[in-house]
C-alpha positions in Angstrom: -14.5 25.9 -2.7 -13.9 22.3 -3.1 -11.4 20.8 -5.8 -12.9 20.1 -9.1 -13.9 16.5 -9.9 -10.9 14.7 -11.6 -10.9 15.1 -15.3 -9.9 11.5 -15.9 -10.7 8.3 -14.1 -7.9 7.4 -11.6 -6.8 4.9 -8.8 -5.4 5.7 -5.5 -2.3 3.9 -4.7 -0.6 5.9 -1.7 -1.9 7.8 1.3 -0.1 10.0 3.7 -1.8 11.0 6.9 -0.5 13.6 9.3 -2.5 14.1 12.5 -1.5 16.4 15.2 -3.6 16.4 18.4 -3.0 19.2 20.9 -3.7 18.6 24.8 -3.8 20.7 27.9 -2.0 18.9 30.7 -3.2 19.3 34.3 -0.1 21.3 35.1 -1.1 23.8 32.6 1.5 23.0 30.0 0.4 21.9 26.5 1.4 18.7 24.5 1.4 18.0 20.7 1.2 14.4 19.6 2.1 14.2 16.0 1.8 11.2 13.7 2.7 10.5 10.2 1.6 7.4 8.3 2.1 6.2 4.8 0.2 3.4 3.4 -0.3 1.7 0.1 -3.4 0.4 -1.5 -1.5 -2.6 -3.0 1.3 -5.0 -1.8 4.4 -2.9 -1.9 7.7 -4.6 -2.4 10.7 -3.1 -0.7 14.4 -4.4 -0.6 13.5 -5.5 2.9 10.5 -7.4 1.8 6.8 -6.9 0.7 4.7 -4.4 2.8 1.1 -5.9 2.5 -1.6 -3.3 1.2 -3.0 -1.3 4.0 0.0 -1.9 6.4 1.9 1.3 7.2 5.3 1.7 5.3 5.9 4.5 7.7 4.5 5.2 11.1 6.3 8.1 12.9 5.1 9.7 16.1 6.4 12.6 18.0 5.3 14.5 21.5 6.5 17.8 22.4 5.5 19.6 25.7 5.3 23.3 25.6 5.2 26.2 27.8 3.0 29.3 27.2 5.9 31.0 25.4 5.9 28.2 22.8 9.2 26.8 24.1 9.5 22.9 23.9 10.5 21.7 27.3 10.4 18.0 26.6 10.3 16.0 23.3 10.0 12.4 22.4 9.9 10.5 19.0 9.3 6.9 17.8 9.4 5.2 14.6 6.8 2.4 14.9 6.8 1.1 11.4 9.7 1.6 9.0 10.8 0.3 5.7 14.3 -0.6 6.8 14.3 -2.0 10.4 17.5 -1.4 12.3 18.3 1.7 10.1 15.3 3.7 10.1 14.1 3.3 13.6 17.6 4.2 15.2 17.1 8.1 14.6 14.2 8.8 17.1 16.4 9.6 20.2 18.2 12.4 18.1 15.0 14.2 18.2 15.6 15.1 21.9 17.5 18.0 20.6 14.1 19.7 19.9 14.1 20.5 23.7 14.8 24.3 24.1 13.7 25.3 20.6 10.8 27.7 20.3 7.8 26.8 17.9 7.6 30.5 16.9 11.1 31.8 16.3 12.9 30.2 13.5 11.7 26.6 14.4 11.3 25.3 10.8 14.6 26.4 9.6 16.3 25.2 12.7 14.7 21.6 12.3 15.9 21.6 8.6 19.3 22.5 9.7 19.4 20.0 12.6 17.7 17.1 10.9 18.1 17.5 7.3 19.5 14.8 4.8 21.1 12.0 6.8 21.0 14.0 10.1 17.4 12.8 10.6 14.5 11.0 9.1 13.0 12.9 6.3 9.6 11.7 7.3 9.8 12.7 10.9 11.3 16.0 10.1 8.5 16.8 7.5 5.8 15.9 10.2 7.5 18.1 12.8 7.3 21.3 10.3 3.6 21.2 11.0 3.9 21.7 14.8 4.0 25.5 14.8 0.6 26.1 13.4 -0.9 23.3 15.4 0.5 24.9 18.5 -1.1 28.1 17.6 -4.3 26.3 17.1 -4.2 24.6 20.3 -3.4 27.9 22.3 -6.1 29.7 20.5 -8.5 27.2 22.0 -8.2 28.9 25.3 -8.1 32.7 24.1 -11.3 34.5 23.5 -11.2 36.4 20.2 -13.5 39.2 21.6 -11.1 39.6 24.5 -9.6 43.2 24.5 -6.2 43.0 26.1 -4.9 46.1 24.4 -2.5 44.1 22.4 -2.7 43.3 18.9 -4.4 39.9 18.3 -1.6 37.0 17.9 -3.2 35.9 14.5 -2.9 39.0 12.8 -0.2 39.3 10.2 0.4 35.7 10.3 -1.3 34.8 7.1 -2.7 36.2 4.0 -6.3 36.7 5.2 -5.3 38.4 8.3 -2.7 40.9 7.0 -3.7 44.2 8.9 -4.3 45.7 5.6 -6.9 43.4 4.4 -10.6 43.5 4.1 -11.0 40.7 6.6 -9.3 42.6 9.3 -11.1 45.8 8.2 -14.4 43.7 8.8 -13.6 41.7 12.0 -10.7 43.5 13.6 -11.4 47.2 12.8 -9.3 48.4 15.8 -6.2 46.8 14.0 -6.8 47.7 10.4 -4.2 49.6 8.7 -4.3 51.1 5.3 -1.9 49.5 2.8 1.4 51.4 2.5 
């Protein structure tokens, strides 16, 4: 169901876009390219100067390379547009510390711990928090839902609709449906 129409007339002033693209490499590994962009619909005065309407205030990018177990085996980040050049754009190399983390085992809390507050860029860190579900969606592209491997489908018990006691699971994954305890 879509959002209701606004009750009062309004005018947009800010847009934040987060885009994550998933790729399969020729060597079988997966890569996620993430981008966060903030733009204003008006000229935006900053202490560092005016950012013209439509020009990015923030443009952050990250790329992580993953193995089949969701381990990050390579990571790169860049800050292509920042409000405070010479400051904001110096933290990107710190995000190489993502290498060795697993996207499905404590990733979000570890990222907050490693890069929270002044230890990282708040925008870059926020963008990275979307990587686990984007990785799952990318991997899901290559798995058939009707495959019966004998193992519980990966997506079950990972969201409200696919809780194994739900009506959705009873309908679409009856083998895995469990009565609510």
